[in-house]
Every structure is written in structure tokens, then in C-alpha cells.
C-alpha positions as a Markdown table, in Angstrom:
| # | Residue | x | y | z |
|---|---|---|---|---|
| 1 | Unk | -5.8 | -17.1 | 15.8 |
| 2 | Unk | -2.2 | -16.3 | 16.9 |
| 3 | Unk | -0.8 | -13.6 | 19.1 |
| 4 | Unk | -3.2 | -10.6 | 19.4 |
| 5 | Unk | -1.7 | -7.1 | 19.7 |
| 6 | Unk | -3.0 | -4.1 | 21.6 |
| 7 | Unk | -2.1 | -0.6 | 20.6 |
| 8 | Unk | -3.1 | 2.2 | 23.1 |
| 9 | Unk | -4.2 | 5.2 | 21.1 |
| 10 | Unk | -3.2 | 7.9 | 23.5 |
| 11 | Unk | -4.0 | 10.6 | 20.9 |
| 12 | Unk | -7.7 | 9.8 | 21.2 |
| 13 | Unk | -10.3 | 11.3 | 23.6 |
| 14 | Unk | -13.8 | 10.0 | 24.5 |
| 15 | Unk | -16.8 | 12.3 | 24.6 |
| 16 | Unk | -20.0 | 11.1 | 26.2 |
| 17 | Unk | -23.4 | 12.2 | 24.7 |
| 18 | Unk | -26.2 | 11.2 | 27.1 |
| 19 | Unk | -29.7 | 12.1 | 27.9 |
| 20 | Unk | -33.1 | 11.1 | 26.4 |
| 21 | Unk | -32.6 | 13.1 | 23.2 |
| 22 | Unk | -29.0 | 11.9 | 22.6 |
| 23 | Unk | -29.7 | 9.9 | 19.5 |
| 24 | Unk | -32.0 | 12.3 | 17.8 |
| 25 | Unk | -29.6 | 15.2 | 18.6 |
| 26 | Unk | -26.6 | 13.5 | 16.9 |
| 27 | Unk | -28.8 | 12.1 | 14.1 |
| 28 | Unk | -29.7 | 15.6 | 13.1 |
| 29 | Unk | -26.2 | 16.9 | 12.7 |
| 30 | Unk | -23.7 | 14.2 | 11.7 |
| 31 | Unk | -23.1 | 12.4 | 8.4 |
| 32 | Unk | -24.0 | 8.8 | 9.4 |
| 33 | Unk | -27.1 | 7.0 | 10.7 |
| 34 | Unk | -27.1 | 7.0 | 14.5 |
| 35 | Unk | -30.1 | 4.7 | 14.6 |
| 36 | Unk | -27.8 | 1.9 | 13.6 |
| 37 | Unk | -25.6 | 2.3 | 16.7 |
| 38 | Unk | -25.9 | -0.3 | 19.4 |
| 39 | Unk | -23.6 | -2.4 | 21.6 |
| 40 | Unk | -23.2 | -4.7 | 18.6 |
| 41 | Unk | -22.7 | -2.0 | 15.9 |
| 42 | Unk | -20.4 | 1.1 | 15.7 |
| 43 | Unk | -20.2 | 3.8 | 13.0 |
| 44 | Unk | -17.7 | 6.3 | 11.8 |
| 45 | Unk | -19.1 | 9.8 | 11.1 |
| 46 | Unk | -18.2 | 13.4 | 10.6 |
| 47 | Unk | -19.5 | 16.8 | 11.8 |
| 48 | Unk | -19.4 | 19.3 | 8.9 |
| 49 | Unk | -19.9 | 23.0 | 8.5 |
| 50 | Unk | -23.1 | 24.2 | 6.9 |
| 51 | Unk | -21.0 | 24.5 | 3.7 |
| 52 | Unk | -20.2 | 20.8 | 3.8 |
| 53 | Unk | -16.6 | 21.3 | 4.9 |
| 54 | Unk | -14.9 | 18.9 | 7.4 |
| 55 | Unk | -14.8 | 19.9 | 11.1 |
| 56 | Unk | -14.5 | 16.7 | 13.0 |
| 57 | Unk | -14.7 | 12.9 | 12.5 |
| 58 | Unk | -15.2 | 10.3 | 15.2 |
| 59 | Unk | -16.4 | 6.7 | 15.9 |
| 60 | Unk | -19.8 | 6.4 | 17.6 |
| 61 | Unk | -20.5 | 3.5 | 20.0 |
| 62 | Unk | -23.2 | 2.8 | 22.6 |
| 63 | Unk | -23.2 | 2.0 | 26.3 |
| 64 | Unk | -26.3 | 1.2 | 28.3 |
| 65 | Unk | -27.1 | 4.9 | 28.9 |
| 66 | Unk | -25.2 | 7.0 | 26.4 |
| 67 | Unk | -23.4 | 7.4 | 23.0 |
| 68 | Unk | -19.6 | 7.5 | 23.1 |
| 69 | Unk | -17.5 | 9.4 | 20.6 |
| 70 | Unk | -13.9 | 8.3 | 20.0 |
| 71 | Unk | -12.3 | 11.5 | 18.7 |
| 72 | Unk | -9.0 | 13.4 | 18.3 |
| 73 | Unk | -7.7 | 14.3 | 21.8 |
| 74 | Unk | -6.1 | 17.6 | 20.6 |
| 75 | Unk | -9.4 | 18.8 | 19.3 |
| 76 | Unk | -11.8 | 17.3 | 21.8 |
| 77 | Unk | -12.6 | 20.6 | 23.5 |
| 78 | Unk | -13.5 | 22.1 | 20.1 |
| 79 | Unk | -15.8 | 19.2 | 19.3 |
| 80 | Unk | -17.6 | 19.5 | 22.7 |
| 81 | Unk | -18.0 | 23.2 | 22.1 |
| 82 | Unk | -19.5 | 22.8 | 18.7 |
| 83 | Unk | -21.9 | 20.1 | 19.9 |
| 84 | Unk | -23.0 | 22.3 | 22.8 |
| 85 | Unk | -23.8 | 25.1 | 20.3 |
| 86 | Unk | -26.2 | 22.7 | 18.5 |
| 87 | Unk | -27.8 | 21.6 | 21.7 |
| 88 | Unk | -30.5 | 24.3 | 22.0 |
| 89 | Unk | -33.5 | 22.7 | 23.8 |
| 90 | Unk | -32.4 | 19.1 | 23.3 |
| 91 | Unk | -32.3 | 17.1 | 26.5 |
| 92 | Unk | -28.7 | 16.0 | 26.3 |
| 93 | Unk | -25.5 | 16.1 | 28.4 |
| 94 | Unk | -22.2 | 16.4 | 26.6 |
| 95 | Unk | -18.8 | 16.1 | 28.1 |
| 96 | Unk | -15.3 | 14.4 | 28.0 |
| 97 | Unk | -14.8 | 11.2 | 29.9 |
| 98 | Unk | -11.3 | 10.5 | 28.7 |
| 99 | Unk | -10.0 | 10.0 | 32.3 |
| 100 | Unk | -12.2 | 7.0 | 32.7 |
| 101 | Unk | -11.9 | 5.3 | 29.2 |
| 102 | Unk | -9.1 | 4.1 | 26.9 |
| 103 | Unk | -9.2 | 3.7 | 23.1 |
| 104 | Unk | -7.2 | 0.8 | 21.7 |
| 105 | Unk | -6.6 | -0.9 | 18.4 |
| 106 | Unk | -6.5 | -4.7 | 18.3 |
| 107 | Unk | -5.1 | -6.9 | 15.6 |
| 108 | Unk | -3.9 | -10.4 | 15.1 |
| 109 | Unk | -0.2 | -10.5 | 14.1 |
| 110 | Unk | -0.5 | -13.7 | 12.0 |
| 111 | Unk | -4.2 | -13.3 | 10.9 |
| 112 | Unk | -5.3 | -12.4 | 7.5 |
| 113 | Unk | -6.5 | -8.8 | 7.9 |
| 114 | Unk | -9.0 | -9.3 | 5.0 |
| 115 | Unk | -10.9 | -11.7 | 7.2 |
| 116 | Unk | -12.7 | -8.8 | 8.8 |
| 117 | Unk | -13.6 | -7.0 | 5.5 |
| 118 | Unk | -17.3 | -7.0 | 5.1 |
| 119 | Unk | -17.9 | -7.0 | 8.9 |
| 120 | Unk | -17.2 | -3.2 | 9.4 |
| 121 | Unk | -18.7 | -1.9 | 12.6 |
| 122 | Unk | -19.7 | -5.2 | 14.0 |
| 123 | Unk | -18.9 | -5.6 | 17.7 |
| 124 | Unk | -20.0 | -6.6 | 21.2 |
| 125 | Unk | -19.3 | -6.2 | 24.9 |
| 126 | Unk | -15.6 | -6.5 | 25.8 |
| 127 | Unk | -14.0 | -6.2 | 29.2 |
| 128 | Unk | -16.5 | -3.7 | 30.5 |
| 129 | Unk | -16.6 | -1.7 | 27.3 |
| 130 | Unk | -17.0 | -2.6 | 23.6 |
| 131 | Unk | -14.9 | -4.0 | 20.9 |
| 132 | Unk | -15.8 | -3.6 | 17.2 |
| 133 | Unk | -14.4 | -4.1 | 13.7 |
| 134 | Unk | -13.1 | -0.8 | 12.4 |
| 135 | Unk | -16.2 | 0.8 | 10.7 |
| 136 | Unk | -14.1 | 2.3 | 7.9 |
| 137 | Unk | -12.4 | -0.8 | 6.6 |
| 138 | Unk | -12.0 | -4.2 | 8.2 |
| 139 | Unk | -8.4 | -4.5 | 7.1 |
| 140 | Unk | -7.6 | -2.0 | 10.0 |
| 141 | Unk | -8.5 | -4.7 | 12.5 |
| 142 | Unk | -10.6 | -3.9 | 15.5 |
| 143 | Unk | -11.0 | -1.0 | 17.9 |
| 144 | Unk | -11.9 | -1.2 | 21.6 |
| 145 | Unk | -13.3 | 1.4 | 24.1 |
| 146 | Unk | -12.7 | 0.0 | 27.6 |
| 147 | Unk | -12.4 | 1.3 | 31.1 |
| 148 | Unk | -8.8 | 2.2 | 32.0 |
| 149 | Unk | -8.6 | -0.6 | 34.5 |
| 150 | Unk | -9.3 | -3.1 | 31.7 |
| 151 | Unk | -5.9 | -2.5 | 30.1 |
| 152 | Unk | -4.1 | -4.5 | 32.8 |
| 153 | Unk | -6.7 | -7.3 | 32.3 |
| 154 | Unk | -6.0 | -7.4 | 28.6 |
| 155 | Unk | -2.2 | -7.6 | 29.0 |
| 156 | Unk | -2.6 | -10.3 | 31.6 |
| 157 | Unk | -4.9 | -12.2 | 29.2 |
| 158 | Unk | -2.1 | -12.4 | 26.7 |
| 159 | Unk | -2.4 | -9.3 | 24.5 |
| 160 | Unk | 1.0 | -8.1 | 23.3 |
| 161 | Unk | 1.4 | -4.3 | 23.6 |
| 162 | Unk | 2.3 | -2.7 | 20.2 |
| 163 | Unk | 3.7 | 0.7 | 19.5 |
| 164 | Unk | 1.3 | 3.2 | 17.8 |
| 165 | Unk | 3.7 | 3.7 | 14.9 |
| 166 | Unk | 2.9 | 0.2 | 13.5 |
| 167 | Unk | -0.8 | 0.9 | 13.6 |
| 168 | Unk | -0.3 | 4.2 | 11.9 |
| 169 | Unk | 1.8 | 2.6 | 9.2 |
| 170 | Unk | -1.0 | 0.2 | 8.5 |
| 171 | Unk | -3.4 | 3.1 | 8.2 |
| 172 | Unk | -1.2 | 4.9 | 5.7 |
| 173 | Unk | -0.8 | 1.7 | 3.6 |
| 174 | Unk | -4.6 | 1.4 | 3.4 |
| 175 | Unk | -5.1 | 5.1 | 2.5 |
| 176 | Unk | -7.2 | 6.0 | 5.5 |
| 177 | Unk | -7.2 | 9.6 | 6.8 |
| 178 | Unk | -6.4 | 10.4 | 10.4 |
| 179 | Unk | -8.4 | 13.4 | 11.4 |
| 180 | Unk | -6.9 | 16.9 | 11.1 |
| 181 | Unk | -3.5 | 15.3 | 10.2 |
| 182 | Unk | -5.0 | 14.6 | 6.7 |
| 183 | Unk | -8.2 | 16.6 | 6.6 |
| 184 | Unk | -7.9 | 20.4 | 6.5 |
| 185 | Unk | -10.4 | 21.8 | 9.1 |
| 186 | Unk | -13.1 | 23.8 | 7.4 |
| 187 | Unk | -11.6 | 23.1 | 4.0 |
| 188 | Unk | -11.6 | 19.4 | 3.3 |
| 189 | Unk | -14.6 | 17.9 | 1.5 |
| 190 | Unk | -15.7 | 14.4 | 2.7 |
| 191 | Unk | -16.3 | 13.1 | -0.9 |
| 192 | Unk | -12.7 | 13.9 | -1.8 |
| 193 | Unk | -11.4 | 12.1 | 1.3 |
| 194 | Unk | -12.9 | 8.7 | 1.2 |
| 195 | Unk | -15.9 | 9.2 | 3.5 |
| 196 | Unk | -18.4 | 7.6 | 1.1 |
| 197 | Unk | -16.3 | 4.4 | 0.4 |
| 198 | Unk | -15.2 | 4.2 | 4.0 |
| 199 | Unk | -18.8 | 4.0 | 5.3 |
| 200 | Unk | -18.8 | 7.5 | 6.8 |
| 201 | Unk | -21.9 | 8.8 | 5.1 |
| 202 | Unk | -25.4 | 7.4 | 5.1 |
| 203 | Unk | -27.3 | 8.6 | 1.9 |
| 204 | Unk | -30.7 | 7.5 | 3.2 |
| 205 | Unk | -30.8 | 9.1 | 6.7 |
| 206 | Unk | -32.2 | 12.5 | 5.8 |
| 207 | Unk | -30.9 | 15.9 | 6.6 |
| 208 | Unk | -27.8 | 16.8 | 8.6 |
| 209 | Unk | -25.5 | 19.8 | 8.8 |
| 210 | Unk | -23.7 | 20.1 | 5.4 |
| 211 | Unk | -25.8 | 17.5 | 3.7 |
| 212 | Unk | -26.8 | 19.6 | 0.7 |
| 213 | Unk | -23.3 | 20.2 | -0.6 |
| 214 | Unk | -22.2 | 16.7 | 0.1 |
| 215 | Unk | -25.1 | 15.2 | -1.8 |
| 216 | Unk | -24.5 | 17.6 | -4.7 |
| 217 | Unk | -20.9 | 16.5 | -5.1 |
| 218 | Unk | -22.1 | 12.9 | -5.2 |
| 219 | Unk | -25.0 | 13.2 | -7.6 |
| 220 | Unk | -23.5 | 15.7 | -9.9 |
| 221 | Unk | -20.1 | 13.9 | -10.0 |
| 222 | Unk | -18.2 | 17.0 | -9.1 |
| 223 | Unk | -15.4 | 15.3 | -7.2 |
| 224 | Unk | -12.1 | 16.8 | -8.5 |
| 225 | Unk | -9.5 | 15.3 | -6.1 |
| 226 | Unk | -8.9 | 12.1 | -4.2 |
| 227 | Unk | -7.0 | 11.2 | -1.1 |
| 228 | Unk | -4.7 | 8.3 | -1.9 |
| 229 | Unk | -1.8 | 6.4 | -0.4 |
| 230 | Unk | 1.5 | 7.1 | -2.2 |
| 231 | Unk | 4.8 | 5.2 | -2.1 |
| 232 | Unk | 7.7 | 7.6 | -1.4 |
| 233 | Unk | 11.1 | 7.3 | -3.0 |
| 234 | Unk | 13.4 | 9.7 | -1.1 |
| 235 | Unk | 12.9 | 11.8 | 2.0 |
| 236 | Unk | 9.2 | 12.0 | 3.0 |
| 237 | Unk | 7.8 | 15.5 | 2.1 |
| 238 | Unk | 6.4 | 17.6 | 4.9 |
| 239 | Unk | 2.5 | 17.8 | 5.1 |
| 240 | Unk | 1.3 | 20.6 | 2.9 |
| 241 | Unk | 4.1 | 20.2 | 0.3 |
| 242 | Unk | 2.9 | 20.9 | -3.2 |
| 243 | Unk | 3.0 | 17.8 | -5.5 |
| 244 | Unk | 4.0 | 18.4 | -9.1 |
| 245 | Unk | 3.4 | 16.6 | -12.4 |
| 246 | Unk | 6.0 | 18.1 | -14.7 |
| 247 | Unk | 5.3 | 21.8 | -14.6 |
| 248 | Unk | 1.8 | 21.7 | -13.1 |
| 249 | Unk | 0.4 | 21.3 | -9.6 |
| 250 | Unk | -1.1 | 17.9 | -9.0 |
| 251 | Unk | -1.9 | 17.9 | -5.4 |
| 252 | Unk | -0.7 | 18.3 | -1.8 |
| 253 | Unk | 1.1 | 16.0 | 0.6 |
| 254 | Unk | -0.6 | 14.9 | 3.9 |
| 255 | Unk | 0.8 | 12.6 | 6.7 |
| 256 | Unk | 3.5 | 10.1 | 6.1 |
| 257 | Unk | 5.8 | 7.5 | 7.8 |
| 258 | Unk | 9.0 | 6.2 | 6.2 |
| 259 | Unk | 8.2 | 5.1 | 2.6 |
| 260 | Unk | 4.4 | 5.6 | 2.6 |
| 261 | Unk | 2.1 | 8.6 | 2.9 |
| 262 | Unk | -1.2 | 10.1 | 2.0 |
| 263 | Unk | -1.7 | 12.7 | -0.7 |
| 264 | Unk | -4.7 | 14.7 | -1.9 |
| 265 | Unk | -4.3 | 14.4 | -5.7 |
| 266 | Unk | -6.1 | 16.0 | -8.6 |
| 267 | Unk | -8.0 | 13.3 | -10.6 |
| 268 | Unk | -7.2 | 15.0 | -13.9 |
| 269 | Unk | -3.5 | 14.8 | -13.0 |
| 270 | Unk | -3.9 | 11.1 | -12.2 |
| 271 | Unk | -5.4 | 10.5 | -15.6 |
| 272 | Unk | -2.6 | 12.4 | -17.3 |
| 273 | Unk | 0.0 | 10.4 | -15.3 |
| 274 | Unk | -1.6 | 7.1 | -16.5 |
| 275 | Unk | -1.6 | 8.2 | -20.1 |
| 276 | Unk | 2.1 | 9.4 | -19.9 |
| 277 | Unk | 3.2 | 6.1 | -18.3 |
| 278 | Unk | 6.9 | 6.2 | -17.7 |
| 279 | Unk | 7.1 | 9.6 | -19.3 |
| 280 | Unk | 5.5 | 11.4 | -16.3 |
| 281 | Unk | 6.0 | 11.2 | -12.5 |
| 282 | Unk | 4.8 | 12.9 | -9.4 |
| 283 | Unk | 7.4 | 14.8 | -7.3 |
| 284 | Unk | 7.2 | 16.6 | -4.0 |
| 285 | Unk | 10.3 | 18.3 | -2.6 |
| 286 | Unk | 13.1 | 15.9 | -3.5 |
| 287 | Unk | 10.9 | 12.8 | -3.4 |
| 288 | Unk | 9.2 | 10.9 | -6.2 |
| 289 | Unk | 5.7 | 9.6 | -5.4 |
| 290 | Unk | 3.8 | 6.7 | -6.8 |
| 291 | Unk | 0.0 | 6.7 | -6.2 |
| 292 | Unk | -1.5 | 3.4 | -5.0 |
| 293 | Unk | -5.0 | 2.1 | -5.2 |
| 294 | Unk | -6.4 | 1.3 | -1.7 |
| 295 | Unk | -8.4 | -1.9 | -1.5 |
| 296 | Unk | -11.6 | -0.1 | -0.5 |
| 297 | Unk | -11.6 | 2.3 | -3.5 |
| 298 | Unk | -14.0 | 1.4 | -6.3 |
| 299 | Unk | -12.1 | 0.2 | -9.4 |
| 300 | Unk | -11.8 | 2.2 | -12.6 |
| 301 | Unk | -14.1 | 4.8 | -13.6 |
| 302 | Unk | -14.7 | 5.7 | -9.9 |
| 303 | Unk | -14.5 | 9.3 | -8.8 |
| 304 | Unk | -13.4 | 10.8 | -12.0 |
| 305 | Unk | -15.2 | 12.3 | -14.9 |
| 306 | Unk | -17.3 | 9.9 | -17.0 |
| 307 | Unk | -15.2 | 7.8 | -19.3 |
| 308 | Unk | -11.9 | 8.9 | -17.7 |
| 309 | Unk | -9.4 | 6.3 | -16.6 |
| 310 | Unk | -8.4 | 7.6 | -13.2 |
| 311 | Unk | -6.9 | 4.4 | -12.0 |
| 312 | Unk | -3.9 | 5.2 | -9.8 |
| 313 | Unk | -0.8 | 3.2 | -10.8 |
| 314 | Unk | 0.4 | 0.5 | -8.4 |
| 315 | Unk | -1.4 | -1.6 | -5.8 |
| 316 | Unk | -2.1 | -0.8 | -2.1 |
| 317 | Unk | -0.9 | -4.3 | -1.3 |
| 318 | Unk | 2.6 | -3.4 | -2.7 |
| 319 | Unk | 3.7 | 0.1 | -1.7 |
| 320 | Unk | 6.7 | -0.4 | -3.9 |
| 321 | Unk | 4.7 | -1.2 | -7.1 |
């Protein structure tokens, strides 16, 4: 292994859920299986509305006496408030501990990122906290939750500090959503935004808030849109910009950086784009967009209607394809 990089994710907060009912409490309301969480296993999960719409997503790890949620800093107070409302008679304590903890992304600069694929969520003790393979997709590298004092230890141990923009660009190339930047609060549906393929939903755990609608979309194959990475030729469109295929709306732009971004695209438009070949193209503002298939997305036939070829053109390994 060559030089390891450390990216401090200052846009993340840490919420502690402690008390003797902490696991049962979270198990009853979030999309993933909290019983799997330990010092050697982390998960990624979402809190949904009763209608199955996205409210929050977060990583869940365990310390000796609590569960720790790595979440969006800008919306951490809202998350704590929503969790408090579900508390009722549960014996749990919920609160932010961001002043004491740091969230970081770790990656080897010369290592094959694919080496961690298949080990999503695996982890262990690390400098007074925990380090684990990104539970969504191993190609994102590892994440760490450590005490603030440990940052100096990591830098002294030889980790090279990396700017957050590089980590974010990797995320975009891999087609992975970043909280409310890419998921419209109380509007986005997890099945249209990769939560199933990115290990954010457990289908065997039983009931949770929003489960009925989420399960219905899966078993009735009613997914109509898909969040995908797109290569951008021209100036990157602003988030929310309408994407067009000829004269029809084909989707909406999400976050971007330089020549790569995420877009929520209609699956029927993708099928038409494939059939038209060079005769059709996606545009947003003054830019042309080329949809890419991220490595974690099931190959052809996937989320679209039965028998439909909804394979996005290009390859996630080549944003310019």
C-alpha cells in the first residue's frame, strides 16, 4: 500500500444514540438492519416519511455504549428533532457530539479502489474510534469516525491531508448521492436513488417508517427514474435544471463538479436515448449530458420495465465515454 490520504469531512456531524433501547429504537424506524452494527460492521441507512419519502440518510457505527450517526451537519438539528419525536417511552438519549468527533474519508492514492468492493461496511477499532469500508460501495474507500485529537496522530503517522473536492469528485464519478444535495427532502424516493443497490435497505428486517411504499416500488417494479452519473460537455448546469431529450423533459440535474455530475433521469427517456443512438442527446442549459453506468448498478434490464433496455450509454470508468 502506498501513500494513504485523509480527507476531513467538515460538512458532517455526529449524533449519538445511547441508552438501553437504542438499537430497538433505531431498528423500528430506519431502512437498514441495526442488529448488524458492531465495532466491526457499519451500515448506511435512511429515515423516511410515512409515505416513503427521503428525510435523512446517515452512516451508523457502534461504540462500547452507543450508536453513532454520521450525518449532514447542516441538517443535524432536524435529524435530532425527528428522532426525538419517535422516542416516546423508549429509554434512549439522543444528541449531537460533533465537538468531540471527526468524520474522515481514507483512501490509498495508488491502490486499486476495487480491492475493497465486496467488503462494504467491514471495519474495526481505529485511533480511539472506528474505521470501516464505505457501506455504500467499496470503491469510495474507507470512512473513519475518530476523536478530534486523533487527527494530529493520523497526520503524524504519515497520512496525507487531501482536499474534500477530490473525494467529492470520486463520489460523483461513482454515481453516489450526497444527502440533500442530491435527494429532495420529503420528495425523493429511495428506490429511484440507489438505496437498494448501495446497501441502504434491508428487505428482511421487518417494519420501519415508510416501509410499505418502499417495498411496493420494489415488488411491483414501479421505479420510473434513476439517479445516474452524467458526463458534462459545456458549463455544468445548476442543480434543479431541467434535462431535455429533444422536446421532452427527461430528468433533472443534481450536484456536479467540473465535467461530471448526477442527474435524476426518466428510465423511459434513457430507453429512447439508446434506441435513437447518435440521433438523440440529453441537454441541460447549454450543456450536453452523457449518462454513465456506475459499477454498482445491476446490468441491463435493471430498474426499467420488463424487456426494456434501459442501459445508460457510456461507462462509469470513463466519464468521457
